[in-house]
N, CA, C and O atoms as a GROMACS GRO file, in nm:
protein
  608
    1MET      N    1   0.210  -0.234  -7.179
    1MET     CA    2   0.121  -0.152  -7.106
    1MET      C    3   0.078  -0.219  -6.976
    1MET      O    4   0.072  -0.157  -6.870
    2PHE      N    5   0.051  -0.346  -6.989
    2PHE     CA    6   0.011  -0.420  -6.871
    2PHE      C    7   0.122  -0.423  -6.766
    2PHE      O    8   0.094  -0.412  -6.647
    3LEU      N    9   0.247  -0.437  -6.811
    3LEU     CA   10   0.362  -0.442  -6.722
    3LEU      C   11   0.385  -0.310  -6.651
    3LEU      O   12   0.414  -0.309  -6.531
    4SER      N   13   0.372  -0.200  -6.720
    4SER     CA   14   0.394  -0.069  -6.656
    4SER      C   15   0.282  -0.037  -6.557
    4SER      O   16   0.307   0.027  -6.455
    5LYS      N   17   0.162  -0.081  -6.585
    5LYS     CA   18   0.052  -0.060  -6.492
    5LYS      C   19   0.076  -0.138  -6.363
    5LYS      O   20   0.046  -0.091  -6.253
    6ARG      N   21   0.130  -0.257  -6.378
    6ARG     CA   22   0.160  -0.341  -6.262
    6ARG      C   23   0.270  -0.279  -6.177
    6ARG      O   24   0.260  -0.280  -6.054
    7ARG      N   25   0.373  -0.227  -6.239
    7ARG     CA   26   0.482  -0.160  -6.166
    7ARG      C   27   0.429  -0.040  -6.089
    7ARG      O   28   0.468  -0.015  -5.975
    8ASN      N   29   0.341   0.033  -6.152
    8ASN     CA   30   0.280   0.149  -6.088
    8ASN      C   31   0.203   0.108  -5.961
    8ASN      O   32   0.214   0.172  -5.856
    9GLU      N   33   0.126   0.000  -5.974
    9GLU     CA   34   0.050  -0.050  -5.858
    9GLU      C   35   0.144  -0.094  -5.747
    9GLU      O   36   0.121  -0.064  -5.630
   10ASN      N   37   0.250  -0.166  -5.781
   10ASN     CA   38   0.347  -0.212  -5.681
   10ASN      C   39   0.415  -0.096  -5.610
   10ASN      O   40   0.433  -0.099  -5.488
   11SER      N   41   0.453   0.005  -5.684
   11SER     CA   42   0.519   0.119  -5.620
   11SER      C   43   0.422   0.196  -5.530
   11SER      O   44   0.462   0.248  -5.426
   12CYS      N   45   0.293   0.203  -5.570
   12CYS     CA   46   0.193   0.268  -5.483
   12CYS      C   47   0.172   0.188  -5.355
   12CYS      O   48   0.164   0.246  -5.247
   13ARG      N   49   0.165   0.057  -5.367
   13ARG     CA   50   0.150  -0.029  -5.248
   13ARG      C   51   0.270  -0.014  -5.155
   13ARG      O   52   0.255  -0.002  -5.034
   14SER      N   53   0.387  -0.014  -5.214
   14SER     CA   54   0.509   0.001  -5.136
   14SER      C   55   0.511   0.134  -5.062
   14SER      O   56   0.548   0.140  -4.945
   15ARG      N   57   0.471   0.240  -5.131
   15ARG     CA   58   0.468   0.373  -5.070
   15ARG      C   59   0.366   0.375  -4.955
   15ARG      O   60   0.394   0.433  -4.850
   16ARG      N   61   0.250   0.314  -4.974
   16ARG     CA   62   0.147   0.310  -4.868
   16ARG      C   63   0.196   0.231  -4.747
   16ARG      O   64   0.171   0.271  -4.633
   17ARG      N   65   0.265   0.121  -4.770
   17ARG     CA   66   0.319   0.042  -4.658
   17ARG      C   67   0.418   0.123  -4.577
   17ARG      O   68   0.415   0.121  -4.454
   18ARG      N   69   0.506   0.194  -4.646
   18ARG     CA   70   0.604   0.278  -4.574
   18ARG      C   71   0.535   0.387  -4.494
   18ARG      O   72   0.574   0.415  -4.381
   19GLN      N   73   0.433   0.448  -4.551
   19GLN     CA   74   0.359   0.551  -4.480
   19GLN      C   75   0.288   0.492  -4.358
   19GLN      O   76   0.283   0.554  -4.252
   20ARG      N   77   0.232   0.372  -4.374
   20ARG     CA   78   0.161   0.306  -4.264
   20ARG      C   79   0.260   0.269  -4.153
   20ARG      O   80   0.228   0.286  -4.035
   21ARG      N   81   0.377   0.220  -4.189
   21ARG     CA   82   0.479   0.189  -4.088
   21ARG      C   83   0.518   0.314  -4.011
   21ARG      O   84   0.536   0.308  -3.890
   22GLY      N   85   0.530   0.424  -4.079
   22GLY     CA   86   0.563   0.550  -4.013
   22GLY      C   87   0.454   0.594  -3.918
   22GLY      O   88   0.482   0.644  -3.809
   23ALA      N   89   0.328   0.575  -3.958
   23ALA     CA   90   0.215   0.612  -3.872
   23ALA      C   91   0.211   0.522  -3.748
   23ALA      O   92   0.183   0.570  -3.638
   24ALA      N   93   0.238   0.393  -3.766
   24ALA     CA   94   0.240   0.300  -3.653
   24ALA      C   95   0.351   0.337  -3.554
   24ALA      O   96   0.333   0.327  -3.433
   25THR      N   97   0.465   0.378  -3.606
   25THR     CA   98   0.576   0.419  -3.519
   25THR      C   99   0.540   0.543  -3.438
   25THR      O  100   0.571   0.550  -3.319
   26VAL      N  101   0.477   0.638  -3.502
   26VAL     CA  102   0.435   0.760  -3.431
   26VAL      C  103   0.330   0.726  -3.326
   26VAL      O  104   0.337   0.778  -3.214
   27GLU      N  105   0.232   0.642  -3.359
   27GLU     CA  106   0.130   0.602  -3.262
   27GLU      C  107   0.192   0.532  -3.143
   27GLU      O  108   0.154   0.558  -3.028
   28PHE      N  109   0.286   0.444  -3.169
   28PHE     CA  110   0.356   0.373  -3.062
   28PHE      C  111   0.433   0.470  -2.973
   28PHE      O  112   0.430   0.458  -2.851
   29ALA      N  113   0.501   0.567  -3.034
   29ALA     CA  114   0.578   0.665  -2.958
   29ALA      C  115   0.488   0.752  -2.871
   29ALA      O  116   0.530   0.796  -2.764
   30ILE      N  117   0.367   0.778  -2.916
   30ILE     CA  118   0.273   0.857  -2.836
   30ILE      C  119   0.212   0.774  -2.724
   30ILE      O  120   0.197   0.824  -2.612
   31CYS      N  121   0.176   0.651  -2.750
   31CYS     CA  122   0.107   0.566  -2.652
   31CYS      C  123   0.198   0.505  -2.547
   31CYS      O  124   0.154   0.482  -2.434
   32LEU      N  125   0.324   0.478  -2.580
   32LEU     CA  126   0.414   0.409  -2.488
   32LEU      C  127   0.432   0.483  -2.355
   32LEU      O  128   0.420   0.420  -2.250
   33PRO      N  129   0.461   0.613  -2.354
   33PRO     CA  130   0.475   0.680  -2.224
   33PRO      C  131   0.348   0.675  -2.139
   33PRO      O  132   0.355   0.661  -2.017
   34ALA      N  133   0.234   0.685  -2.204
   34ALA     CA  134   0.108   0.677  -2.130
   34ALA      C  135   0.089   0.538  -2.069
   34ALA      O  136   0.046   0.526  -1.954
   35LEU      N  137   0.121   0.435  -2.144
   35LEU     CA  138   0.110   0.299  -2.092
   35LEU      C  139   0.208   0.273  -1.978
   35LEU      O  140   0.173   0.208  -1.879
   36ILE      N  141   0.329   0.324  -1.990
   36ILE     CA  142   0.429   0.308  -1.883
   36ILE      C  143   0.384   0.381  -1.757
   36ILE      O  144   0.395   0.327  -1.647
   37ALA      N  145   0.334   0.503  -1.772
   37ALA     CA  146   0.286   0.580  -1.657
   37ALA      C  147   0.168   0.509  -1.590
   37ALA      O  148   0.161   0.505  -1.467
   38LEU      N  149   0.079   0.455  -1.668
   38LEU     CA  150  -0.036   0.382  -1.614
   38LEU      C  151   0.008   0.258  -1.538
   38LEU      O  152  -0.045   0.228  -1.431
   39THR      N  153   0.105   0.185  -1.591
   39THR     CA  154   0.156   0.065  -1.526
   39THR      C  155   0.224   0.098  -1.394
   39THR      O  156   0.199   0.034  -1.293
   40ILE      N  157   0.311   0.197  -1.396
   40ILE     CA  158   0.382   0.235  -1.274
   40ILE      C  159   0.285   0.288  -1.170
   40ILE      O  160   0.298   0.258  -1.051
   41GLY      N  161   0.187   0.367  -1.212
   41GLY     CA  162   0.086   0.418  -1.119
   41GLY      C  163   0.005   0.306  -1.056
   41GLY      O  164  -0.027   0.312  -0.937
   42THR      N  165  -0.029   0.205  -1.134
   42THR     CA  166  -0.104   0.092  -1.082
   42THR      C  167  -0.022   0.014  -0.980
   42THR      O  168  -0.074  -0.025  -0.876
   43ILE      N  169   0.104  -0.008  -1.009
   43ILE     CA  170   0.193  -0.078  -0.915
   43ILE      C  171   0.205   0.002  -0.786
   43ILE      O  172   0.199  -0.055  -0.676
   44ASP      N  173   0.221   0.133  -0.797
   44ASP     CA  174   0.234   0.219  -0.680
   44ASP      C  175   0.107   0.218  -0.596
   44ASP      O  176   0.114   0.208  -0.473
   45LEU      N  177  -0.008   0.227  -0.659
   45LEU     CA  178  -0.135   0.227  -0.588
   45LEU      C  179  -0.159   0.093  -0.519
   45LEU      O  180  -0.206   0.089  -0.405
   46CYS      N  181  -0.127  -0.017  -0.586
   46CYS     CA  182  -0.144  -0.149  -0.527
   46CYS      C  183  -0.051  -0.168  -0.408
   46CYS      O  184  -0.090  -0.228  -0.308
   47SER      N  185   0.071  -0.117  -0.417
   47SER     CA  186   0.162  -0.131  -0.303
   47SER      C  187   0.114  -0.046  -0.186
   47SER      O  188   0.135  -0.083  -0.070
   48MET      N  189   0.051   0.070  -0.214
   48MET     CA  190  -0.004   0.152  -0.106
   48MET      C  191  -0.124   0.081  -0.040
   48MET      O  192  -0.138   0.085   0.082
   49LEU      N  193  -0.208   0.018  -0.120
   49LEU     CA  194  -0.320  -0.058  -0.064
   49LEU      C  195  -0.272  -0.175   0.020
   49LEU      O  196  -0.330  -0.205   0.125
   50PHE      N  197  -0.166  -0.241  -0.023
   50PHE     CA  198  -0.108  -0.350   0.056
   50PHE      C  199  -0.054  -0.297   0.188
   50PHE      O  200  -0.071  -0.361   0.292
   51LEU      N  201   0.012  -0.182   0.185
   51LEU     CA  202   0.063  -0.121   0.308
   51LEU      C  203  -0.051  -0.086   0.402
   51LEU      O  204  -0.041  -0.113   0.522
   52LYS      N  205  -0.159  -0.028   0.351
   52LYS     CA  206  -0.275   0.008   0.434
   52LYS      C  207  -0.335  -0.117   0.497
   52LYS      O  208  -0.368  -0.117   0.616
   53GLU      N  209  -0.350  -0.222   0.420
   53GLU     CA  210  -0.407  -0.347   0.473
   53GLU      C  211  -0.314  -0.409   0.578
   53GLU      O  212  -0.360  -0.464   0.677
   54SER      N  213  -0.184  -0.400   0.555
   54SER     CA  214  -0.088  -0.456   0.650
   54SER      C  215  -0.092  -0.382   0.784
   54SER      O  216  -0.083  -0.446   0.889
   55ILE      N  217  -0.105  -0.250   0.782
   55ILE     CA  218  -0.108  -0.179   0.910
   55ILE      C  219  -0.243  -0.199   0.980
   55ILE      O  220  -0.250  -0.192   1.103
   56THR      N  221  -0.350  -0.223   0.903
   56THR     CA  222  -0.478  -0.257   0.965
   56THR      C  223  -0.467  -0.392   1.036
   56THR      O  224  -0.517  -0.409   1.147
   57LEU      N  225  -0.402  -0.487   0.971
   57LEU     CA  226  -0.381  -0.618   1.034
   57LEU      C  227  -0.290  -0.608   1.156
   57LEU      O  228  -0.312  -0.676   1.256
   58ALA      N  229  -0.189  -0.522   1.148
   58ALA     CA  230  -0.100  -0.502   1.263
   58ALA      C  231  -0.177  -0.444   1.381
   58ALA      O  232  -0.157  -0.487   1.495
   59ALA      N  233  -0.265  -0.348   1.355
   59ALA     CA  234  -0.346  -0.289   1.462
   59ALA      C  235  -0.439  -0.395   1.522
   59ALA      O  236  -0.457  -0.400   1.644
   60TYR      N  237  -0.497  -0.478   1.438
   60TYR     CA  238  -0.584  -0.585   1.488
   60TYR      C  239  -0.507  -0.685   1.572
   60TYR      O  240  -0.551  -0.723   1.681
   61GLU      N  241  -0.392  -0.729   1.520
   61GLU     CA  242  -0.310  -0.826   1.594
   61GLU      C  243  -0.270  -0.771   1.732
   61GLU      O  244  -0.276  -0.842   1.832
   62GLY      N  245  -0.230  -0.645   1.735
   62GLY     CA  246  -0.192  -0.584   1.862
   62GLY      C  247  -0.310  -0.572   1.956
   62GLY      O  248  -0.298  -0.605   2.074
   63ALA      N  249  -0.424  -0.526   1.906
   63ALA     CA  250  -0.542  -0.511   1.990
   63ALA      C  251  -0.590  -0.646   2.040
   63ALA      O  252  -0.635  -0.659   2.155
   64ARG      N  253  -0.582  -0.746   1.956
   64ARG     CA  254  -0.623  -0.881   1.997
   64ARG      C  255  -0.538  -0.932   2.113
   64ARG      O  256  -0.588  -0.997   2.204
   65ARG      N  257  -0.410  -0.901   2.110
   65ARG     CA  258  -0.323  -0.940   2.220
   65ARG      C  259  -0.357  -0.860   2.347
   65ARG      O  260  -0.345  -0.913   2.457
   66GLY      N  261  -0.397  -0.736   2.333
   66GLY     CA  262  -0.420  -0.649   2.447
   66GLY      C  263  -0.550  -0.671   2.521
   66GLY      O  264  -0.563  -0.625   2.635
   67VAL      N  265  -0.648  -0.739   2.461
   67VAL     CA  266  -0.778  -0.753   2.526
   67VAL      C  267  -0.779  -0.854   2.640
   67VAL      O  268  -0.870  -0.852   2.722
   68ALA      N  269  -0.684  -0.941   2.647
   68ALA     CA  270  -0.682  -1.045   2.751
   68ALA      C  271  -0.645  -0.986   2.887
   68ALA      O  272  -0.587  -0.877   2.895
   69ARG      N  273  -0.679  -1.057   2.992
   69ARG     CA  274  -0.646  -1.013   3.128
   69ARG      C  275  -0.495  -1.015   3.147
   69ARG      O  276  -0.426  -1.108   3.104
   70GLY      N  277  -0.445  -0.912   3.211
   70GLY     CA  278  -0.303  -0.905   3.242
   70GLY      C  279  -0.219  -0.847   3.129
   70GLY      O  280  -0.097  -0.833   3.143
   71ARG      N  281  -0.281  -0.814   3.018
   71ARG     CA  282  -0.206  -0.757   2.905
   71ARG      C  283  -0.207  -0.605   2.914
   71ARG      O  284  -0.306  -0.544   2.954
   72THR      N  285  -0.095  -0.546   2.877
   72THR     CA  286  -0.080  -0.401   2.887
   72THR      C  287  -0.045  -0.342   2.750
   72THR      O  288  -0.034  -0.414   2.651
   73ASN      N  289  -0.029  -0.212   2.748
   73ASN     CA  290   0.008  -0.143   2.624
   73ASN      C  291   0.141  -0.194   2.570
   73ASN      O  292   0.160  -0.201   2.448
   74ALA      N  293   0.233  -0.229   2.660
   74ALA     CA  294   0.364  -0.279   2.616
   74ALA      C  295   0.349  -0.408   2.536
   74ALA      O  296   0.422  -0.430   2.439
   75ASP      N  297   0.256  -0.495   2.577
   75ASP     CA  298   0.231  -0.619   2.503
   75ASP      C  299   0.178  -0.589   2.362
   75ASP      O  300   0.216  -0.653   2.265
   76VAL      N  301   0.089  -0.491   2.355
   76VAL     CA  302   0.031  -0.452   2.226
   76VAL      C  303   0.138  -0.395   2.134
   76VAL      O  304   0.147  -0.432   2.017
   77ILE      N  305   0.219  -0.304   2.187
   77ILE     CA  306   0.325  -0.242   2.108
   77ILE      C  307   0.423  -0.347   2.057
   77ILE      O  308   0.466  -0.342   1.942
   78ALA      N  309   0.457  -0.443   2.143
   78ALA     CA  310   0.550  -0.549   2.103
   78ALA      C  311   0.492  -0.633   1.989
   78ALA      O  312   0.563  -0.666   1.894
   79ARG      N  313   0.362  -0.666   1.997
   79ARG     CA  314   0.300  -0.746   1.891
   79ARG      C  315   0.290  -0.668   1.760
   79ARG      O  316   0.313  -0.724   1.653
   80VAL      N  317   0.256  -0.541   1.768
   80VAL     CA  318   0.246  -0.458   1.647
   80VAL      C  319   0.383  -0.448   1.581
   80VAL      O  320   0.394  -0.465   1.460
   81GLN      N  321   0.487  -0.421   1.658
   81GLN     CA  322   0.621  -0.410   1.602
   81GLN      C  323   0.668  -0.543   1.543
   81GLN      O  324   0.732  -0.546   1.438
   82GLU      N  325   0.635  -0.653   1.610
   82GLU     CA  326   0.669  -0.786   1.558
   82GLU      C  327   0.601  -0.809   1.423
   82GLU      O  328   0.664  -0.859   1.330
   83PHE      N  329   0.473  -0.774   1.412
   83PHE     CA  330   0.399  -0.792   1.288
   83PHE      C  331   0.456  -0.706   1.176
   83PHE      O  332   0.474  -0.753   1.064
   84LEU      N  333   0.485  -0.580   1.206
   84LEU     CA  334   0.542  -0.490   1.105
   84LEU      C  335   0.679  -0.538   1.060
   84LEU      O  336   0.712  -0.528   0.942
   85ASP      N  337   0.759  -0.590   1.153
   85ASP     CA  338   0.891  -0.643   1.117
   85ASP      C  339   0.879  -0.767   1.028
   85ASP      O  340   0.960  -0.785   0.937
   86GLU      N  341   0.778  -0.852   1.054
   86GLU     CA  342   0.757  -0.971   0.971
   86GLU      C  343   0.728  -0.933   0.825
   86GLU      O  344   0.766  -1.005   0.733
   87ARG      N  345   0.662  -0.823   0.806
   87ARG     CA  346   0.625  -0.777   0.671
   87ARG      C  347   0.725  -0.676   0.615
   87ARG      O  348   0.701  -0.619   0.508
   88ASN      N  349   0.834  -0.653   0.684
   88ASN     CA  350   0.939  -0.558   0.640
   88ASN      C  351   0.885  -0.417   0.619
   88ASN      O  352   0.923  -0.348   0.524
   89ILE      N  353   0.796  -0.376   0.708
   89ILE     CA  354   0.742  -0.240   0.702
   89ILE      C  355   0.826  -0.154   0.794
   89ILE      O  356   0.846  -0.186   0.912
   90GLN      N  357   0.876  -0.043   0.739
   90GLN     CA  358   0.964   0.044   0.816
   90GLN      C  359   0.882   0.146   0.895
   90GLN      O  360   0.784   0.200   0.845
   91TYR      N  361   0.924   0.170   1.017
   91TYR     CA  362   0.861   0.268   1.105
   91TYR      C  363   0.970   0.323   1.196
   91TYR      O  364   1.078   0.265   1.206
   92SER      N  365   0.941   0.432   1.262
   92SER     CA  366   1.039   0.486   1.356
   92SER      C  367   0.972   0.504   1.490
   92SER      O  368   0.859   0.554   1.498
   93GLY      N  369   1.040   0.464   1.595
   93GLY     CA  370   0.985   0.479   1.730
   93GLY      C  371   0.867   0.387   1.753
   93GLY      O  372   0.864   0.274   1.704
   94ASN      N  373   0.769   0.437   1.828
   94ASN     CA  374   0.651   0.360   1.860
   94ASN      C  375   0.541   0.392   1.758
   94ASN      O  376   0.495   0.506   1.751
   95PRO      N  377   0.498   0.293   1.679
   95PRO     CA  378   0.396   0.321   1.579
   95PRO      C  379   0.253   0.322   1.635
   95PRO      O  380   0.158   0.349   1.561
   96CYS      N  381   0.236   0.293   1.765
   96CYS     CA  382   0.103   0.277   1.824
   96CYS      C  383   0.062   0.396   1.910
   96CYS      O  384   0.144   0.456   1.978
   97THR      N  385  -0.066   0.428   1.904
   97THR     CA  386  -0.128   0.518   2.001
   97THR      C  387  -0.257   0.452   2.047
   97THR      O  388  -0.315   0.370   1.976
   98PHE      N  389  -0.301   0.489   2.166
   98PHE     CA  390  -0.419   0.426   2.225
   98PHE      C  391  -0.519   0.531   2.268
   98PHE      O  392  -0.484   0.645   2.299
   99SER      N  393  -0.646   0.490   2.268
   99SER     CA  394  -0.750   0.579   2.317
   99SER      C  395  -0.745   0.580   2.470
   99SER      O  396  -0.669   0.505   2.531
  100SER      N  397  -0.826   0.664   2.528
  100SER     CA  398  -0.835   0.664   2.674
  100SER      C  399  -0.969   0.601   2.710
  100SER      O  400  -1.071   0.651   2.664
  101PRO      N  401  -0.975   0.498   2.788
  101PRO     CA  402  -0.867   0.427   2.856
  101PRO      C  403  -0.790   0.338   2.758
  101PRO      O  404  -0.839   0.302   2.651
  102ASP      N  405  -0.670   0.304   2.798
  102ASP     CA  406  -0.588   0.214   2.717
  102ASP      C  407  -0.596   0.073   2.775
  102ASP      O  408  -0.672   0.049   2.868
  103PHE      N  409  -0.518  -0.019   2.721
  103PHE     CA  410  -0.526  -0.158   2.764
  103PHE      C  411  -0.481  -0.178   2.908
  103PHE      O  412  -0.527  -0.271   2.974
  104THR      N  413  -0.394  -0.095   2.956
  104THR     CA  414  -0.347  -0.108   3.093
  104THR      C  415  -0.456  -0.069   3.192
  104THR      O  416  -0.468  -0.132   3.297
  105ASP      N  417  -0.537   0.033   3.161
  105ASP     CA  418  -0.633   0.089   3.256
  105ASP      C  419  -0.779   0.055   3.229
  105ASP      O  420  -0.865   0.093   3.308
  106ALA      N  421  -0.811  -0.014   3.122
  106ALA     CA  422  -0.951  -0.038   3.084
  106ALA      C  423  -1.020  -0.135   3.179
  106ALA      O  424  -0.960  -0.231   3.228
  107ASP      N  425  -1.148  -0.107   3.205
  107ASP     CA  426  -1.232  -0.199   3.283
  107ASP      C  427  -1.283  -0.310   3.194
  107ASP      O  428  -1.261  -0.309   3.073
  108THR      N  429  -1.351  -0.407   3.254
  108THR     CA  430  -1.410  -0.517   3.178
  108THR      C  431  -1.511  -0.463   3.077
  108THR      O  432  -1.595  -0.380   3.110
  109LEU      N  433  -1.502  -0.511   2.954
  109LEU     CA  434  -1.589  -0.476   2.841
  109LEU      C  435  -1.584  -0.328   2.802
  109LEU      O  436  -1.681  -0.276   2.746
  110GLU      N  437  -1.476  -0.262   2.829
  110GLU     CA  438  -1.459  -0.123   2.788
  110GLU      C  439  -1.386  -0.121   2.653
  110GLU      O  440  -1.291  -0.197   2.632
  111ASN      N  441  -1.431  -0.034   2.562
  111ASN     CA  442  -1.369  -0.024   2.430
  111ASN      C  443  -1.234   0.045   2.438
  111ASN      O  444  -1.217   0.145   2.507
  112VAL      N  445  -1.138  -0.012   2.365
  112VAL     CA  446  -1.005   0.048   2.353
  112VAL      C  447  -0.971   0.052   2.205
  112VAL      O  448  -0.984  -0.048   2.134
  113THR      N  449  -0.928   0.168   2.158
  113THR     CA  450  -0.891   0.185   2.018
  113THR      C  451  -0.739   0.189   2.005
  113THR      O  452  -0.672   0.266   2.074
  114THR      N  453  -0.688   0.106   1.916
  114THR     CA  454  -0.545   0.104   1.885
  114THR      C  455  -0.526   0.166   1.747
  114THR      O  456  -0.591   0.125   1.651
  115THR      N  457  -0.437   0.264   1.737
  115THR     CA  458  -0.407   0.328   1.609
  115THR      C  459  -0.261   0.303   1.575
  115THR      O  460  -0.172   0.328   1.656
  116VAL      N  461  -0.237   0.252   1.454
  116VAL     CA  462  -0.101   0.228   1.406
  116VAL      C  463  -0.075   0.323   1.291
  116VAL      O  464  -0.155   0.334   1.198
  117THR      N  465   0.039   0.393   1.296
  117THR     CA  466   0.075   0.491   1.194
  117THR      C  467   0.216   0.462   1.143
  117THR      O  468   0.310   0.448   1.222
  118VAL      N  469   0.230   0.452   1.010
  118VAL     CA  470   0.362   0.431   0.948
  118VAL      C  471   0.376   0.526   0.829
  118VAL      O  472   0.276   0.564   0.768
  119PRO      N  473   0.500   0.562   0.796
  119PRO     CA  474   0.521   0.650   0.680
  119PRO      C  475   0.517   0.571   0.549
  119PRO      O  476   0.549   0.452   0.546
  120CYS      N  477   0.478   0.639   0.442
  120CYS     CA  478   0.482   0.576   0.309
  120CYS      C  479   0.626   0.568   0.258
  120CYS      O  480   0.662   0.476   0.185
  121ASP      N  481   0.708   0.666   0.298
  121ASP     CA  482   0.848   0.668   0.253
  121ASP      C  483   0.919   0.540   0.297
  121ASP      O  484   0.918   0.505   0.415
  122GLY      N  485   0.978   0.471   0.202
  122GLY     CA  486   1.053   0.349   0.231
  122GLY      C  487   0.969   0.224   0.239
  122GLY      O  488   1.023   0.115   0.256
  123ASN      N  489   0.836   0.236   0.226
  123ASN     CA  490   0.749   0.121   0.236
  123ASN      C  491   0.677   0.086   0.107
  123ASN      O  492   0.602  -0.012   0.102
  124LEU      N  493   0.698   0.164   0.002
  124LEU     CA  494   0.634   0.136  -0.126
  124LEU      C  495   0.735   0.072  -0.221
  124LEU      O  496   0.856   0.093  -0.207
  125LEU      N  497   0.687  -0.004  -0.317
  125LEU     CA  498   0.776  -0.073  -0.411
  125LEU      C  499   0.855   0.025  -0.496
  125LEU      O  500   0.974   0.005  -0.520
  126ILE      N  501   0.788   0.130  -0.542
  126ILE     CA  502   0.853   0.228  -0.628
  126ILE      C  503   0.861   0.359  -0.550
  126ILE      O  504   0.757   0.416  -0.517
  127PRO      N  505   0.980   0.407  -0.521
  127PRO     CA  506   0.988   0.537  -0.451
  127PRO      C  507   0.920   0.644  -0.534
  127PRO      O  508   0.953   0.665  -0.650
  128SER      N  509   0.825   0.712  -0.473
  128SER     CA  510   0.744   0.807  -0.548
  128SER      C  511   0.737   0.940  -0.477
  128SER      O  512   0.723   0.945  -0.355
  129VAL      N  513   0.747   1.047  -0.552
  129VAL     CA  514   0.733   1.180  -0.493
  129VAL      C  515   0.586   1.210  -0.465
  129VAL      O  516   0.555   1.302  -0.389
  130LEU      N  517   0.496   1.134  -0.526
  130LEU     CA  518   0.354   1.152  -0.502
  130LEU      C  519   0.316   1.127  -0.356
  130LEU      O  520   0.232   1.197  -0.301
  131PHE      N  521   0.377   1.027  -0.294
  131PHE     CA  522   0.341   0.987  -0.159
  131PHE      C  523   0.447   1.024  -0.057
  131PHE      O  524   0.443   0.976   0.057
  132ALA      N  525   0.543   1.107  -0.094
  132ALA     CA  526   0.650   1.146  -0.002
  132ALA      C  527   0.592   1.228   0.113
  132ALA      O  528   0.512   1.320   0.091
  133GLY      N  529   0.631   1.195   0.233
  133GLY     CA  530   0.587   1.268   0.351
  133GLY      C  531   0.449   1.229   0.402
  133GLY      O  532   0.403   1.283   0.502
  134ILE      N  533   0.384   1.136   0.336
  134ILE     CA  534   0.250   1.093   0.378
  134ILE      C  535   0.263   0.978   0.477
  134ILE      O  536   0.346   0.888   0.459
  135GLU      N  537   0.180   0.981   0.581
  135GLU     CA  538   0.173   0.871   0.676
  135GLU      C  539   0.036   0.806   0.665
  135GLU      O  540  -0.066   0.874   0.654
  136LEU      N  541   0.035   0.673   0.668
  136LEU     CA  542  -0.090   0.598   0.667
  136LEU      C  543  -0.123   0.553   0.808
  136LEU      O  544  -0.034   0.513   0.883
  137SER      N  545  -0.249   0.560   0.844
  137SER     CA  546  -0.294   0.516   0.976
  137SER      C  547  -0.409   0.419   0.962
  137SER      O  548  -0.487   0.424   0.867
  138ALA      N  549  -0.417   0.329   1.059
  138ALA     CA  550  -0.530   0.237   1.067
  138ALA      C  551  -0.563   0.219   1.214
  138ALA      O  552  -0.475   0.213   1.299
  139GLU      N  553  -0.691   0.211   1.242
  139GLU     CA  554  -0.730   0.192   1.382
  139GLU      C  555  -0.828   0.078   1.395
  139GLU      O  556  -0.908   0.050   1.305
  140VAL      N  557  -0.820   0.012   1.510
  140VAL     CA  558  -0.907  -0.100   1.542
  140VAL      C  559  -0.957  -0.080   1.684
  140VAL      O  560  -0.881  -0.044   1.774
  141THR      N  561  -1.087  -0.102   1.704
  141THR     CA  562  -1.146  -0.090   1.837
  141THR      C  563  -1.195  -0.227   1.882
  141THR      O  564  -1.274  -0.291   1.813
  142LEU      N  565  -1.146  -0.272   1.997
  142LEU     CA  566  -1.189  -0.397   2.058
  142LEU      C  567  -1.222  -0.370   2.205
  142LEU      O  568  -1.181  -0.269   2.262
  143ARG      N  569  -1.296  -0.462   2.264
  143ARG     CA  570  -1.331  -0.450   2.406
  143ARG      C  571  -1.234  -0.530   2.490
  143ARG      O  572  -1.196  -0.642   2.454
  144LYS      N  573  -1.196  -0.473   2.602
  144LYS     CA  574  -1.111  -0.544   2.699
  144LYS      C  575  -1.196  -0.654   2.760
  144LYS      O  576  -1.305  -0.626   2.812
  145GLU      N  577  -1.150  -0.778   2.755
  145GLU     CA  578  -1.230  -0.890   2.803
  145GLU      C  579  -1.248  -0.886   2.955
  145GLU      O  580  -1.359  -0.901   3.005
  146TYR      N  581  -1.140  -0.865   3.026
  146TYR     CA  582  -1.145  -0.857   3.173
  146TYR      C  583  -1.050  -0.750   3.220
  146TYR      O  584  -0.942  -0.731   3.163
  147LYS      N  585  -1.090  -0.680   3.323
  147LYS     CA  586  -1.004  -0.578   3.381
  147LYS      C  587  -0.878  -0.644   3.435
  147LYS      O  588  -0.884  -0.755   3.488
  148ASN      N  589  -0.763  -0.577   3.421
  148ASN     CA  590  -0.638  -0.629   3.476
  148ASN      C  591  -0.649  -0.632   3.629
  148ASN      O  592  -0.699  -0.538   3.691
  149LEU      N  593  -0.600  -0.738   3.686
  149LEU     CA  594  -0.598  -0.748   3.833
  149LEU      C  595  -0.488  -0.662   3.888
  149LEU      O  596  -0.382  -0.648   3.827
  150PRO      N  597  -0.512  -0.604   4.006
  150PRO     CA  598  -0.406  -0.520   4.065
  150PRO      C  599  -0.285  -0.606   4.103
  150PRO      O  600  -0.298  -0.720   4.147
  151ILE      N  601  -0.168  -0.547   4.086
  151ILE     CA  602  -0.043  -0.616   4.120
  151ILE      C  603  -0.021  -0.600   4.269
  151ILE      O  604  -0.020  -0.488   4.319
  152ASN      N  605  -0.002  -0.711   4.341
  152ASN     CA  606   0.020  -0.707   4.486
  152ASN      C  607   0.163  -0.682   4.520
  152ASN      O  608   0.198  -0.676   4.638
   0.00000   0.00000   0.00000
């Protein structure tokens, strides 16, 4: 009697373990896609934040170059493109726009705003349809230190 009771308990335990393993497999199958989506979304968002910060730095670097005497919009554009190339950020054409007055025409201590715009396409770690066709912009406003001297 004691032996048959023990066998009964063992078979019940075995059956419960199998049922628990099945439940764990189902839970894993339900949670895994959500965890993968969360991970990929986090990577995508972080890469977009890095891109935004990089173009803000590019705008600052360009504006910083443009505030000195004798510096023009061409100097600013060259520095912005150099910075974007260093970070492997893709852009097409001229990524810069300037407020009026710009660095070429600004008087001493006049504010000039530099805006840098780049597309998200090709600049994120994971190609995503979520950010397709979106352009990120950053602007920096600095004062021209001294008016450019006229060219004789």
